[in-house]
Residue, then its C-alpha position, 0 to 999 in steps of 0.5 A: m849708940t846703935q840705931t835700928i833701921a825700921k823696915k818699910v812695910s807696904l800696904y799690901d803687907q799691912d792690910l790686903n783688903l785696903w790694898l785691893e781697894t786701892v789697886i782697883a781704884q787706881l786701875k779704874s781711874g787709869s792711875l797706873e804710875n804708882l801701881d804696885i805691879e809686883n804684888l798685883v802680878e803675884e795675886l793674879e798668879g795666885l788666882a789663876g793657880r787657885d782656879r786651875r786647882e779647883l777645876r782639876r778637883r771638880l773634874s776629878t770628883l765628877l770622874e769618880h762619880l761617873l765611874k762609880r755610877c758605871y761600875v758600882e751596883s747599889e740598891y740606892d741607885y737613882a734614889g736621889w733622882k726618884s725623890l726629885l721627880i716625886a717632889l716635882d710631881l713628874k713621876 
């Protein structure tokens, strides 16, 4: 008879939100002895990478808009600003 060995599934793999709540509670209470350091580091690295990608994307978009503003002539230039000034009654 063969016996199957069940792989232990961590809370991190089962329920990410519950894992986050648990880790936050452990950090707030200073209970660091059972902290899931490996997955915590992985999540923090993921957040840092996400933030860097978002910043890069937004700066790229800003640069595109500035270049278009400098080099593309359009009859609609300033249309959004004019609408805003009229709406604010600042003509």
